[in-house]
Predicted model as a PDB file, atoms N, CA, C, CB and O in Angstrom, pLDDT in the B-factor column:
MODEL        1                                                                  
ATOM      1  N   MET A   1      98.933  58.096 123.994  1.00 45.00           N  
ATOM      2  CA  MET A   1     100.101  57.550 123.318  1.00 45.00           C  
ATOM      3  C   MET A   1      99.659  56.919 122.013  1.00 45.00           C  
ATOM      4  CB  MET A   1     100.837  56.520 124.209  1.00 45.00           C  
ATOM      5  O   MET A   1      98.758  56.080 121.992  1.00 45.00           O  
ATOM      6  N   GLU A   2     100.286  57.317 120.944  1.00 61.00           N  
ATOM      7  CA  GLU A   2      99.954  56.779 119.631  1.00 61.00           C  
ATOM      8  C   GLU A   2     100.853  55.592 119.311  1.00 61.00           C  
ATOM      9  CB  GLU A   2     100.087  57.864 118.548  1.00 61.00           C  
ATOM     10  O   GLU A   2     101.939  55.449 119.872  1.00 61.00           O  
ATOM     11  N   GLY A   3     100.390  54.756 118.413  1.00 81.00           N  
ATOM     12  CA  GLY A   3     101.220  53.664 117.945  1.00 81.00           C  
ATOM     13  C   GLY A   3     101.046  52.385 118.719  1.00 81.00           C  
ATOM     14  O   GLY A   3     100.145  52.235 119.545  1.00 81.00           O  
ATOM     15  N   ARG A   4     101.937  51.476 118.424  1.00 90.00           N  
ATOM     16  CA  ARG A   4     101.872  50.146 119.014  1.00 90.00           C  
ATOM     17  C   ARG A   4     102.388  50.150 120.445  1.00 90.00           C  
ATOM     18  CB  ARG A   4     102.666  49.158 118.177  1.00 90.00           C  
ATOM     19  O   ARG A   4     103.311  50.886 120.795  1.00 90.00           O  
ATOM     20  N   VAL A   5     101.776  49.322 121.245  1.00 96.00           N  
ATOM     21  CA  VAL A   5     102.162  49.207 122.646  1.00 96.00           C  
ATOM     22  C   VAL A   5     102.739  47.819 122.916  1.00 96.00           C  
ATOM     23  CB  VAL A   5     100.953  49.481 123.569  1.00 96.00           C  
ATOM     24  O   VAL A   5     103.631  47.656 123.749  1.00 96.00           O  
ATOM     25  N   ILE A   6     102.219  46.828 122.201  1.00 96.00           N  
ATOM     26  CA  ILE A   6     102.649  45.447 122.381  1.00 96.00           C  
ATOM     27  C   ILE A   6     103.298  44.962 121.088  1.00 96.00           C  
ATOM     28  CB  ILE A   6     101.451  44.532 122.781  1.00 96.00           C  
ATOM     29  O   ILE A   6     102.822  45.248 119.989  1.00 96.00           O  
ATOM     30  N   ASN A   7     104.385  44.230 121.243  1.00 97.00           N  
ATOM     31  CA  ASN A   7     105.057  43.640 120.098  1.00 97.00           C  
ATOM     32  C   ASN A   7     105.105  42.124 120.281  1.00 97.00           C  
ATOM     33  CB  ASN A   7     106.486  44.229 119.925  1.00 97.00           C  
ATOM     34  O   ASN A   7     105.479  41.628 121.344  1.00 97.00           O  
ATOM     35  N   ILE A   8     104.724  41.399 119.232  1.00 97.00           N  
ATOM     36  CA  ILE A   8     104.833  39.943 119.223  1.00 97.00           C  
ATOM     37  C   ILE A   8     105.644  39.580 117.992  1.00 97.00           C  
ATOM     38  CB  ILE A   8     103.414  39.237 119.219  1.00 97.00           C  
ATOM     39  O   ILE A   8     105.182  39.704 116.857  1.00 97.00           O  
ATOM     40  N   ASP A   9     106.861  39.131 118.247  1.00 97.00           N  
ATOM     41  CA  ASP A   9     107.800  38.833 117.168  1.00 97.00           C  
ATOM     42  C   ASP A   9     108.521  37.533 117.516  1.00 97.00           C  
ATOM     43  CB  ASP A   9     108.822  40.011 116.955  1.00 97.00           C  
ATOM     44  O   ASP A   9     109.130  37.433 118.582  1.00 97.00           O  
ATOM     45  N   PRO A  10     108.461  36.542 116.635  1.00 96.00           N  
ATOM     46  CA  PRO A  10     109.118  35.274 116.941  1.00 96.00           C  
ATOM     47  C   PRO A  10     110.621  35.411 117.197  1.00 96.00           C  
ATOM     48  CB  PRO A  10     108.893  34.309 115.812  1.00 96.00           C  
ATOM     49  O   PRO A  10     111.228  34.525 117.800  1.00 96.00           O  
ATOM     50  N   GLU A  11     111.216  36.500 116.751  1.00 96.00           N  
ATOM     51  CA  GLU A  11     112.642  36.730 116.963  1.00 96.00           C  
ATOM     52  C   GLU A  11     112.936  37.352 118.325  1.00 96.00           C  
ATOM     53  CB  GLU A  11     113.187  37.620 115.869  1.00 96.00           C  
ATOM     54  O   GLU A  11     114.096  37.436 118.730  1.00 96.00           O  
ATOM     55  N   ILE A  12     111.901  37.786 119.029  1.00 96.00           N  
ATOM     56  CA  ILE A  12     112.072  38.403 120.356  1.00 96.00           C  
ATOM     57  C   ILE A  12     111.407  37.504 121.383  1.00 96.00           C  
ATOM     58  CB  ILE A  12     111.463  39.855 120.404  1.00 96.00           C  
ATOM     59  O   ILE A  12     110.184  37.373 121.417  1.00 96.00           O  
ATOM     60  N   LEU A  13     112.223  36.891 122.214  1.00 96.00           N  
ATOM     61  CA  LEU A  13     111.748  35.992 123.273  1.00 96.00           C  
ATOM     62  C   LEU A  13     110.780  34.937 122.746  1.00 96.00           C  
ATOM     63  CB  LEU A  13     111.074  36.794 124.374  1.00 96.00           C  
ATOM     64  O   LEU A  13     109.818  34.575 123.423  1.00 96.00           O  
ATOM     65  N   GLY A  14     111.037  34.454 121.549  1.00 96.00           N  
ATOM     66  CA  GLY A  14     110.231  33.378 120.978  1.00 96.00           C  
ATOM     67  C   GLY A  14     108.781  33.740 120.722  1.00 96.00           C  
ATOM     68  O   GLY A  14     107.922  32.860 120.679  1.00 96.00           O  
ATOM     69  N   GLY A  15     108.498  35.019 120.551  1.00 96.00           N  
ATOM     70  CA  GLY A  15     107.130  35.447 120.265  1.00 96.00           C  
ATOM     71  C   GLY A  15     106.323  35.826 121.491  1.00 96.00           C  
ATOM     72  O   GLY A  15     105.128  36.101 121.383  1.00 96.00           O  
ATOM     73  N   THR A  16     106.953  35.846 122.647  1.00 97.00           N  
ATOM     74  CA  THR A  16     106.276  36.290 123.869  1.00 97.00           C  
ATOM     75  C   THR A  16     105.874  37.756 123.695  1.00 97.00           C  
ATOM     76  CB  THR A  16     107.198  36.104 125.131  1.00 97.00           C  
ATOM     77  O   THR A  16     106.697  38.564 123.265  1.00 97.00           O  
ATOM     78  N   PRO A  17     104.628  38.119 124.020  1.00 97.00           N  
ATOM     79  CA  PRO A  17     104.235  39.528 123.925  1.00 97.00           C  
ATOM     80  C   PRO A  17     105.085  40.398 124.862  1.00 97.00           C  
ATOM     81  CB  PRO A  17     102.736  39.690 124.263  1.00 97.00           C  
ATOM     82  O   PRO A  17     105.190  40.132 126.059  1.00 97.00           O  
ATOM     83  N   VAL A  18     105.682  41.434 124.287  1.00 98.00           N  
ATOM     84  CA  VAL A  18     106.530  42.348 125.054  1.00 98.00           C  
ATOM     85  C   VAL A  18     106.055  43.783 124.834  1.00 98.00           C  
ATOM     86  CB  VAL A  18     108.028  42.194 124.647  1.00 98.00           C  
ATOM     87  O   VAL A  18     105.324  44.074 123.888  1.00 98.00           O  
ATOM     88  N   PHE A  19     106.487  44.671 125.728  1.00 98.00           N  
ATOM     89  CA  PHE A  19     106.226  46.094 125.516  1.00 98.00           C  
ATOM     90  C   PHE A  19     107.002  46.524 124.286  1.00 98.00           C  
ATOM     91  CB  PHE A  19     106.624  46.952 126.769  1.00 98.00           C  
ATOM     92  O   PHE A  19     108.190  46.229 124.161  1.00 98.00           O  
ATOM     93  N   TYR A  20     106.337  47.216 123.384  1.00 97.00           N  
ATOM     94  CA  TYR A  20     106.941  47.627 122.114  1.00 97.00           C  
ATOM     95  C   TYR A  20     108.230  48.404 122.371  1.00 97.00           C  
ATOM     96  CB  TYR A  20     105.951  48.484 121.288  1.00 97.00           C  
ATOM     97  O   TYR A  20     108.274  49.297 123.218  1.00 97.00           O  
ATOM     98  N   GLY A  21     109.269  48.053 121.630  1.00 95.00           N  
ATOM     99  CA  GLY A  21     110.554  48.726 121.754  1.00 95.00           C  
ATOM    100  C   GLY A  21     111.420  48.179 122.875  1.00 95.00           C  
ATOM    101  O   GLY A  21     112.496  48.715 123.141  1.00 95.00           O  
ATOM    102  N   THR A  22     110.963  47.109 123.542  1.00 97.00           N  
ATOM    103  CA  THR A  22     111.720  46.509 124.638  1.00 97.00           C  
ATOM    104  C   THR A  22     111.724  44.995 124.475  1.00 97.00           C  
ATOM    105  CB  THR A  22     111.125  46.913 126.015  1.00 97.00           C  
ATOM    106  O   THR A  22     111.168  44.448 123.523  1.00 97.00           O  
ATOM    107  N   ARG A  23     112.363  44.342 125.425  1.00 97.00           N  
ATOM    108  CA  ARG A  23     112.302  42.886 125.534  1.00 97.00           C  
ATOM    109  C   ARG A  23     111.623  42.519 126.858  1.00 97.00           C  
ATOM    110  CB  ARG A  23     113.734  42.252 125.442  1.00 97.00           C  
ATOM    111  O   ARG A  23     111.846  41.432 127.390  1.00 97.00           O  
ATOM    112  N   VAL A  24     110.800  43.423 127.384  1.00 98.00           N  
ATOM    113  CA  VAL A  24     110.119  43.219 128.661  1.00 98.00           C  
ATOM    114  C   VAL A  24     108.762  42.577 128.403  1.00 98.00           C  
ATOM    115  CB  VAL A  24     109.956  44.563 129.432  1.00 98.00           C  
ATOM    116  O   VAL A  24     107.894  43.192 127.785  1.00 98.00           O  
ATOM    117  N   PRO A  25     108.572  41.336 128.873  1.00 98.00           N  
ATOM    118  CA  PRO A  25     107.285  40.671 128.667  1.00 98.00           C  
ATOM    119  C   PRO A  25     106.132  41.394 129.370  1.00 98.00           C  
ATOM    120  CB  PRO A  25     107.364  39.236 129.158  1.00 98.00           C  
ATOM    121  O   PRO A  25     106.282  41.881 130.490  1.00 98.00           O  
ATOM    122  N   ILE A  26     104.988  41.454 128.698  1.00 98.00           N  
ATOM    123  CA  ILE A  26     103.784  42.047 129.284  1.00 98.00           C  
ATOM    124  C   ILE A  26     103.434  41.320 130.583  1.00 98.00           C  
ATOM    125  CB  ILE A  26     102.591  41.984 128.284  1.00 98.00           C  
ATOM    126  O   ILE A  26     102.977  41.940 131.543  1.00 98.00           O  
ATOM    127  N   LYS A  27     103.651  40.011 130.608  1.00 98.00           N  
ATOM    128  CA  LYS A  27     103.338  39.215 131.790  1.00 98.00           C  
ATOM    129  C   LYS A  27     104.053  39.736 133.032  1.00 98.00           C  
ATOM    130  CB  LYS A  27     103.708  37.763 131.553  1.00 98.00           C  
ATOM    131  O   LYS A  27     103.524  39.624 134.138  1.00 98.00           O  
ATOM    132  N   ASN A  28     105.236  40.296 132.868  1.00 98.00           N  
ATOM    133  CA  ASN A  28     105.963  40.832 134.019  1.00 98.00           C  
ATOM    134  C   ASN A  28     105.149  41.883 134.755  1.00 98.00           C  
ATOM    135  CB  ASN A  28     107.291  41.424 133.575  1.00 98.00           C  
ATOM    136  O   ASN A  28     105.153  41.930 135.985  1.00 98.00           O  
ATOM    137  N   LEU A  29     104.451  42.728 134.003  1.00 98.00           N  
ATOM    138  CA  LEU A  29     103.620  43.757 134.625  1.00 98.00           C  
ATOM    139  C   LEU A  29     102.564  43.112 135.515  1.00 98.00           C  
ATOM    140  CB  LEU A  29     102.952  44.642 133.553  1.00 98.00           C  
ATOM    141  O   LEU A  29     102.384  43.517 136.663  1.00 98.00           O  
ATOM    142  N   PHE A  30     101.873  42.119 134.992  1.00 98.00           N  
ATOM    143  CA  PHE A  30     100.820  41.476 135.766  1.00 98.00           C  
ATOM    144  C   PHE A  30     101.384  40.697 136.953  1.00 98.00           C  
ATOM    145  CB  PHE A  30     100.011  40.548 134.874  1.00 98.00           C  
ATOM    146  O   PHE A  30     100.742  40.614 138.001  1.00 98.00           O  
ATOM    147  N   ASP A  31     102.576  40.129 136.795  1.00 98.00           N  
ATOM    148  CA  ASP A  31     103.228  39.459 137.922  1.00 98.00           C  
ATOM    149  C   ASP A  31     103.509  40.455 139.043  1.00 98.00           C  
ATOM    150  CB  ASP A  31     104.539  38.782 137.468  1.00 98.00           C  
ATOM    151  O   ASP A  31     103.276  40.152 140.214  1.00 98.00           O  
ATOM    152  N   TYR A  32     104.001  41.626 138.698  1.00 98.00           N  
ATOM    153  CA  TYR A  32     104.271  42.659 139.696  1.00 98.00           C  
ATOM    154  C   TYR A  32     102.985  43.080 140.401  1.00 98.00           C  
ATOM    155  CB  TYR A  32     104.940  43.876 139.042  1.00 98.00           C  
ATOM    156  O   TYR A  32     102.934  43.142 141.630  1.00 98.00           O  
ATOM    157  N   LEU A  33     101.963  43.364 139.627  1.00 98.00           N  
ATOM    158  CA  LEU A  33     100.702  43.814 140.223  1.00 98.00           C  
ATOM    159  C   LEU A  33     100.082  42.731 141.097  1.00 98.00           C  
ATOM    160  CB  LEU A  33      99.716  44.229 139.130  1.00 98.00           C  
ATOM    161  O   LEU A  33      99.501  43.027 142.141  1.00 98.00           O  
ATOM    162  N   GLU A  34     100.203  41.490 140.673  1.00 97.00           N  
ATOM    163  CA  GLU A  34      99.646  40.367 141.427  1.00 97.00           C  
ATOM    164  C   GLU A  34     100.291  40.238 142.808  1.00 97.00           C  
ATOM    165  CB  GLU A  34      99.827  39.068 140.644  1.00 97.00           C  
ATOM    166  O   GLU A  34      99.629  39.858 143.774  1.00 97.00           O  
ATOM    167  N   THR A  35     101.571  40.550 142.897  1.00 97.00           N  
ATOM    168  CA  THR A  35     102.260  40.435 144.185  1.00 97.00           C  
ATOM    169  C   THR A  35     102.142  41.701 145.026  1.00 97.00           C  
ATOM    170  CB  THR A  35     103.723  40.110 143.962  1.00 97.00           C  
ATOM    171  O   THR A  35     102.717  41.780 146.112  1.00 97.00           O  
ATOM    172  N   GLY A  36     101.402  42.692 144.532  1.00 97.00           N  
ATOM    173  CA  GLY A  36     101.162  43.904 145.312  1.00 97.00           C  
ATOM    174  C   GLY A  36     102.108  45.048 145.009  1.00 97.00           C  
ATOM    175  O   GLY A  36     102.020  46.105 145.634  1.00 97.00           O  
ATOM    176  N   ASP A  37     103.013  44.854 144.059  1.00 98.00           N  
ATOM    177  CA  ASP A  37     103.899  45.949 143.681  1.00 98.00           C  
ATOM    178  C   ASP A  37     103.112  47.008 142.913  1.00 98.00           C  
ATOM    179  CB  ASP A  37     105.084  45.430 142.833  1.00 98.00           C  
ATOM    180  O   ASP A  37     102.059  46.722 142.343  1.00 98.00           O  
ATOM    181  N   THR A  38     103.626  48.209 142.907  1.00 97.00           N  
ATOM    182  CA  THR A  38     102.974  49.310 142.213  1.00 97.00           C  
ATOM    183  C   THR A  38     103.493  49.428 140.787  1.00 97.00           C  
ATOM    184  CB  THR A  38     103.191  50.624 142.968  1.00 97.00           C  
ATOM    185  O   THR A  38     104.517  48.847 140.426  1.00 97.00           O  
ATOM    186  N   ILE A  39     102.766  50.187 139.998  1.00 98.00           N  
ATOM    187  CA  ILE A  39     103.222  50.488 138.636  1.00 98.00           C  
ATOM    188  C   ILE A  39     104.567  51.203 138.703  1.00 98.00           C  
ATOM    189  CB  ILE A  39     102.174  51.356 137.872  1.00 98.00           C  
ATOM    190  O   ILE A  39     105.449  50.950 137.883  1.00 98.00           O  
ATOM    191  N   GLU A  40     104.722  52.086 139.668  1.00 98.00           N  
ATOM    192  CA  GLU A  40     105.973  52.829 139.795  1.00 98.00           C  
ATOM    193  C   GLU A  40     107.149  51.892 140.059  1.00 98.00           C  
ATOM    194  CB  GLU A  40     105.865  53.865 140.917  1.00 98.00           C  
ATOM    195  O   GLU A  40     108.231  52.087 139.505  1.00 98.00           O  
ATOM    196  N   THR A  41     106.949  50.874 140.901  1.00 98.00           N  
ATOM    197  CA  THR A  41     108.006  49.899 141.160  1.00 98.00           C  
ATOM    198  C   THR A  41     108.367  49.154 139.884  1.00 98.00           C  
ATOM    199  CB  THR A  41     107.574  48.908 142.252  1.00 98.00           C  
ATOM    200  O   THR A  41     109.544  48.954 139.585  1.00 98.00           O  
ATOM    201  N   PHE A  42     107.349  48.743 139.134  1.00 98.00           N  
ATOM    202  CA  PHE A  42     107.581  48.071 137.863  1.00 98.00           C  
ATOM    203  C   PHE A  42     108.402  48.955 136.933  1.00 98.00           C  
ATOM    204  CB  PHE A  42     106.249  47.695 137.204  1.00 98.00           C  
ATOM    205  O   PHE A  42     109.371  48.495 136.329  1.00 98.00           O  
ATOM    206  N   LEU A  43     108.021  50.211 136.819  1.00 98.00           N  
ATOM    207  CA  LEU A  43     108.721  51.135 135.923  1.00 98.00           C  
ATOM    208  C   LEU A  43     110.161  51.366 136.369  1.00 98.00           C  
ATOM    209  CB  LEU A  43     107.979  52.468 135.854  1.00 98.00           C  
ATOM    210  O   LEU A  43     111.047  51.522 135.530  1.00 98.00           O  
ATOM    211  N   GLU A  44     110.406  51.391 137.674  1.00 97.00           N  
ATOM    212  CA  GLU A  44     111.767  51.551 138.178  1.00 97.00           C  
ATOM    213  C   GLU A  44     112.638  50.351 137.789  1.00 97.00           C  
ATOM    214  CB  GLU A  44     111.753  51.725 139.708  1.00 97.00           C  
ATOM    215  O   GLU A  44     113.816  50.505 137.466  1.00 97.00           O  
ATOM    216  N   ASP A  45     112.040  49.157 137.824  1.00 97.00           N  
ATOM    217  CA  ASP A  45     112.790  47.944 137.521  1.00 97.00           C  
ATOM    218  C   ASP A  45     112.964  47.716 136.019  1.00 97.00           C  
ATOM    219  CB  ASP A  45     112.099  46.753 138.138  1.00 97.00           C  
ATOM    220  O   ASP A  45     113.883  47.010 135.603  1.00 97.00           O  
ATOM    221  N   PHE A  46     112.094  48.302 135.209  1.00 97.00           N  
ATOM    222  CA  PHE A  46     112.154  48.136 133.755  1.00 97.00           C  
ATOM    223  C   PHE A  46     112.132  49.517 133.102  1.00 97.00           C  
ATOM    224  CB  PHE A  46     110.966  47.253 133.236  1.00 97.00           C  
ATOM    225  O   PHE A  46     111.115  49.941 132.552  1.00 97.00           O  
ATOM    226  N   ASP A  47     113.250  50.199 133.169  1.00 92.00           N  
ATOM    227  CA  ASP A  47     113.305  51.597 132.744  1.00 92.00           C  
ATOM    228  C   ASP A  47     113.058  51.812 131.256  1.00 92.00           C  
ATOM    229  CB  ASP A  47     114.629  52.166 133.099  1.00 92.00           C  
ATOM    230  O   ASP A  47     112.869  52.954 130.837  1.00 92.00           O  
ATOM    231  N   GLY A  48     113.053  50.769 130.447  1.00 94.00           N  
ATOM    232  CA  GLY A  48     112.746  50.921 129.032  1.00 94.00           C  
ATOM    233  C   GLY A  48     111.259  51.053 128.749  1.00 94.00           C  
ATOM    234  O   GLY A  48     110.860  51.468 127.660  1.00 94.00           O  
ATOM    235  N   VAL A  49     110.440  50.698 129.733  1.00 97.00           N  
ATOM    236  CA  VAL A  49     108.983  50.750 129.571  1.00 97.00           C  
ATOM    237  C   VAL A  49     108.491  52.114 130.046  1.00 97.00           C  
ATOM    238  CB  VAL A  49     108.278  49.592 130.366  1.00 97.00           C  
ATOM    239  O   VAL A  49     108.915  52.607 131.092  1.00 97.00           O  
ATOM    240  N   LYS A  50     107.604  52.711 129.277  1.00 97.00           N  
ATOM    241  CA  LYS A  50     107.032  54.021 129.617  1.00 97.00           C  
ATOM    242  C   LYS A  50     105.703  53.840 130.352  1.00 97.00           C  
ATOM    243  CB  LYS A  50     106.828  54.881 128.339  1.00 97.00           C  
ATOM    244  O   LYS A  50     104.972  52.877 130.121  1.00 97.00           O  
ATOM    245  N   LYS A  51     105.417  54.778 131.229  1.00 97.00           N  
ATOM    246  CA  LYS A  51     104.166  54.708 131.995  1.00 97.00           C  
ATOM    247  C   LYS A  51     102.964  54.686 131.058  1.00 97.00           C  
ATOM    248  CB  LYS A  51     104.057  55.900 132.969  1.00 97.00           C  
ATOM    249  O   LYS A  51     101.983  53.995 131.332  1.00 97.00           O  
ATOM    250  N   GLU A  52     103.023  55.423 129.969  1.00 97.00           N  
ATOM    251  CA  GLU A  52     101.926  55.461 129.010  1.00 97.00           C  
ATOM    252  C   GLU A  52     101.658  54.073 128.426  1.00 97.00           C  
ATOM    253  CB  GLU A  52     102.237  56.457 127.887  1.00 97.00           C  
ATOM    254  O   GLU A  52     100.511  53.707 128.171  1.00 97.00           O  
ATOM    255  N   GLN A  53     102.738  53.302 128.219  1.00 97.00           N  
ATOM    256  CA  GLN A  53     102.577  51.941 127.712  1.00 97.00           C  
ATOM    257  C   GLN A  53     101.852  51.063 128.729  1.00 97.00           C  
ATOM    258  CB  GLN A  53     103.944  51.333 127.367  1.00 97.00           C  
ATOM    259  O   GLN A  53     100.961  50.293 128.371  1.00 97.00           O  
ATOM    260  N   VAL A  54     102.239  51.186 129.994  1.00 98.00           N  
ATOM    261  CA  VAL A  54     101.604  50.399 131.057  1.00 98.00           C  
ATOM    262  C   VAL A  54     100.114  50.729 131.138  1.00 98.00           C  
ATOM    263  CB  VAL A  54     102.291  50.665 132.422  1.00 98.00           C  
ATOM    264  O   VAL A  54      99.279  49.828 131.204  1.00 98.00           O  
ATOM    265  N   ILE A  55      99.789  51.998 131.134  1.00 97.00           N  
ATOM    266  CA  ILE A  55      98.392  52.423 131.216  1.00 97.00           C  
ATOM    267  C   ILE A  55      97.606  51.881 130.031  1.00 97.00           C  
ATOM    268  CB  ILE A  55      98.291  53.960 131.268  1.00 97.00           C  
ATOM    269  O   ILE A  55      96.489  51.390 130.194  1.00 97.00           O  
ATOM    270  N   LYS A  56      98.181  51.969 128.851  1.00 97.00           N  
ATOM    271  CA  LYS A  56      97.500  51.482 127.641  1.00 97.00           C  
ATOM    272  C   LYS A  56      97.267  49.972 127.711  1.00 97.00           C  
ATOM    273  CB  LYS A  56      98.324  51.829 126.384  1.00 97.00           C  
ATOM    274  O   LYS A  56      96.189  49.502 127.346  1.00 97.00           O  
ATOM    275  N   VAL A  57      98.256  49.208 128.174  1.00 97.00           N  
ATOM    276  CA  VAL A  57      98.090  47.756 128.307  1.00 97.00           C  
ATOM    277  C   VAL A  57      96.984  47.439 129.300  1.00 97.00           C  
ATOM    278  CB  VAL A  57      99.409  47.093 128.752  1.00 97.00           C  
ATOM    279  O   VAL A  57      96.177  46.541 129.060  1.00 97.00           O  
ATOM    280  N   LEU A  58      96.935  48.162 130.406  1.00 97.00           N  
ATOM    281  CA  LEU A  58      95.876  47.929 131.390  1.00 97.00           C  
ATOM    282  C   LEU A  58      94.508  48.281 130.820  1.00 97.00           C  
ATOM    283  CB  LEU A  58      96.137  48.743 132.661  1.00 97.00           C  
ATOM    284  O   LEU A  58      93.531  47.576 131.068  1.00 97.00           O  
ATOM    285  N   GLU A  59      94.435  49.364 130.059  1.00 95.00           N  
ATOM    286  CA  GLU A  59      93.168  49.740 129.414  1.00 95.00           C  
ATOM    287  C   GLU A  59      92.743  48.681 128.395  1.00 95.00           C  
ATOM    288  CB  GLU A  59      93.298  51.117 128.724  1.00 95.00           C  
ATOM    289  O   GLU A  59      91.568  48.324 128.315  1.00 95.00           O  
ATOM    290  N   MET A  60      93.703  48.186 127.624  1.00 94.00           N  
ATOM    291  CA  MET A  60      93.397  47.147 126.642  1.00 94.00           C  
ATOM    292  C   MET A  60      92.896  45.885 127.343  1.00 94.00           C  
ATOM    293  CB  MET A  60      94.640  46.827 125.785  1.00 94.00           C  
ATOM    294  O   MET A  60      91.955  45.244 126.874  1.00 94.00           O  
ATOM    295  N   SER A  61      93.516  45.534 128.451  1.00 93.00           N  
ATOM    296  CA  SER A  61      93.110  44.347 129.212  1.00 93.00           C  
ATOM    297  C   SER A  61      91.703  44.509 129.755  1.00 93.00           C  
ATOM    298  CB  SER A  61      94.088  44.081 130.361  1.00 93.00           C  
ATOM    299  O   SER A  61      90.908  43.569 129.732  1.00 93.00           O  
ATOM    300  N   GLN A  62      91.398  45.697 130.243  1.00 92.00           N  
ATOM    301  CA  GLN A  62      90.053  45.963 130.755  1.00 92.00           C  
ATOM    302  C   GLN A  62      89.015  45.805 129.646  1.00 92.00           C  
ATOM    303  CB  GLN A  62      89.975  47.377 131.361  1.00 92.00           C  
ATOM    304  O   GLN A  62      87.973  45.184 129.850  1.00 92.00           O  
ATOM    305  N   ARG A  63      89.301  46.366 128.480  1.00 90.00           N  
ATOM    306  CA  ARG A  63      88.368  46.246 127.354  1.00 90.00           C  
ATOM    307  C   ARG A  63      88.194  44.793 126.928  1.00 90.00           C  
ATOM    308  CB  ARG A  63      88.855  47.081 126.167  1.00 90.00           C  
ATOM    309  O   ARG A  63      87.084  44.375 126.599  1.00 90.00           O  
ATOM    310  N   LEU A  64      89.276  44.019 126.930  1.00 89.00           N  
ATOM    311  CA  LEU A  64      89.173  42.603 126.582  1.00 89.00           C  
ATOM    312  C   LEU A  64      88.277  41.857 127.557  1.00 89.00           C  
ATOM    313  CB  LEU A  64      90.556  41.962 126.551  1.00 89.00           C  
ATOM    314  O   LEU A  64      87.465  41.025 127.153  1.00 89.00           O  
ATOM    315  N   ILE A  65      88.426  42.153 128.830  1.00 85.00           N  
ATOM    316  CA  ILE A  65      87.590  41.497 129.835  1.00 85.00           C  
ATOM    317  C   ILE A  65      86.132  41.913 129.670  1.00 85.00           C  
ATOM    318  CB  ILE A  65      88.082  41.834 131.255  1.00 85.00           C  
ATOM    319  O   ILE A  65      85.234  41.072 129.720  1.00 85.00           O  
ATOM    320  N   GLU A  66      85.899  43.201 129.475  1.00 85.00           N  
ATOM    321  CA  GLU A  66      84.526  43.693 129.321  1.00 85.00           C  
ATOM    322  C   GLU A  66      83.849  43.097 128.094  1.00 85.00           C  
ATOM    323  CB  GLU A  66      84.518  45.214 129.226  1.00 85.00           C  
ATOM    324  O   GLU A  66      82.657  42.793 128.141  1.00 85.00           O  
ATOM    325  N   THR A  67      84.576  42.926 127.007  1.00 84.00           N  
ATOM    326  CA  THR A  67      83.966  42.408 125.782  1.00 84.00           C  
ATOM    327  C   THR A  67      83.922  40.885 125.766  1.00 84.00           C  
ATOM    328  CB  THR A  67      84.726  42.912 124.567  1.00 84.00           C  
ATOM    329  O   THR A  67      83.295  40.294 124.886  1.00 84.00           O  
ATOM    330  N   SER A  68      84.572  40.250 126.719  1.00 81.00           N  
ATOM    331  CA  SER A  68      84.590  38.792 126.784  1.00 81.00           C  
ATOM    332  C   SER A  68      83.626  38.257 127.831  1.00 81.00           C  
ATOM    333  CB  SER A  68      85.990  38.300 127.079  1.00 81.00           C  
ATOM    334  O   SER A  68      83.700  37.080 128.184  1.00 81.00           O  
ATOM    335  N   THR A  69      82.734  39.080 128.330  1.00 73.00           N  
ATOM    336  CA  THR A  69      81.828  38.667 129.396  1.00 73.00           C  
ATOM    337  C   THR A  69      81.060  37.413 129.013  1.00 73.00           C  
ATOM    338  CB  THR A  69      80.856  39.790 129.731  1.00 73.00           C  
ATOM    339  O   THR A  69      80.911  36.515 129.841  1.00 73.00           O  
ATOM    340  N   GLY A  70      80.569  37.326 127.784  1.00 69.00           N  
ATOM    341  CA  GLY A  70      79.829  36.157 127.355  1.00 69.00           C  
ATOM    342  C   GLY A  70      80.666  34.896 127.433  1.00 69.00           C  
ATOM    343  O   GLY A  70      80.201  33.858 127.903  1.00 69.00           O  
ATOM    344  N   ILE A  71      81.886  34.990 126.974  1.00 67.00           N  
ATOM    345  CA  ILE A  71      82.784  33.829 127.003  1.00 67.00           C  
ATOM    346  C   ILE A  71      83.112  33.465 128.452  1.00 67.00           C  
ATOM    347  CB  ILE A  71      84.090  34.119 126.204  1.00 67.00           C  
ATOM    348  O   ILE A  71      83.133  32.287 128.807  1.00 67.00           O  
ATOM    349  N   LEU A  72      83.366  34.468 129.281  1.00 64.00           N  
ATOM    350  CA  LEU A  72      83.706  34.202 130.674  1.00 64.00           C  
ATOM    351  C   LEU A  72      82.520  33.586 131.411  1.00 64.00           C  
ATOM    352  CB  LEU A  72      84.155  35.492 131.373  1.00 64.00           C  
ATOM    353  O   LEU A  72      82.713  32.697 132.240  1.00 64.00           O  
ATOM    354  N   ASN A  73      81.309  34.034 131.129  1.00 69.00           N  
ATOM    355  CA  ASN A  73      80.124  33.486 131.789  1.00 69.00           C  
ATOM    356  C   ASN A  73      79.901  32.026 131.422  1.00 69.00           C  
ATOM    357  CB  ASN A  73      78.891  34.303 131.425  1.00 69.00           C  
ATOM    358  O   ASN A  73      79.381  31.264 132.237  1.00 69.00           O  
ATOM    359  N   GLU A  74      80.278  31.621 130.227  1.00 66.00           N  
ATOM    360  CA  GLU A  74      80.130  30.236 129.820  1.00 66.00           C  
ATOM    361  C   GLU A  74      80.936  29.293 130.702  1.00 66.00           C  
ATOM    362  CB  GLU A  74      80.545  30.074 128.380  1.00 66.00           C  
ATOM    363  O   GLU A  74      80.561  28.134 130.874  1.00 66.00           O  
ATOM    364  N   ASN A  75      82.017  29.771 131.249  1.00 61.00           N  
ATOM    365  CA  ASN A  75      82.862  28.946 132.112  1.00 61.00           C  
ATOM    366  C   ASN A  75      82.218  28.674 133.458  1.00 61.00           C  
ATOM    367  CB  ASN A  75      84.200  29.612 132.319  1.00 61.00           C  
ATOM    368  O   ASN A  75      82.633  27.752 134.161  1.00 61.00           O  
ATOM    369  N   PHE A  76      81.217  29.448 133.832  1.00 60.00           N  
ATOM    370  CA  PHE A  76      80.576  29.265 135.120  1.00 60.00           C  
ATOM    371  C   PHE A  76      79.267  28.508 135.015  1.00 60.00           C  
ATOM    372  CB  PHE A  76      80.340  30.592 135.765  1.00 60.00           C  
ATOM    373  O   PHE A  76      78.667  28.167 136.035  1.00 60.00           O  
ATOM    374  N   ALA A  77      78.819  28.243 133.812  1.00 54.00           N  
ATOM    375  CA  ALA A  77      77.540  27.551 133.628  1.00 54.00           C  
ATOM    376  C   ALA A  77      77.656  26.071 133.878  1.00 54.00           C  
ATOM    377  CB  ALA A  77      77.010  27.784 132.238  1.00 54.00           C  
ATOM    378  O   ALA A  77      76.667  25.346 133.764  1.00 54.00           O  
TER     379      ALA A  77                                                      
ENDMDL                                                                          
END                                                                             
């Protein structure tokens, strides 16, 4: 999927990060996954969000965690 996946705009939900082209907060995805719901359940409940967007957000999150290892390790020292 090309283009932007996340939108942060002070005019949309006060700047809360949302899936681009929607008003669905990114946090909602993680809330669903945290409670054991599937990506498919999330997509059914938020039909404006595309599966490609969800996958891209998860990939971006993984890369952020992988590149933040040094910062995360400092919290355990």
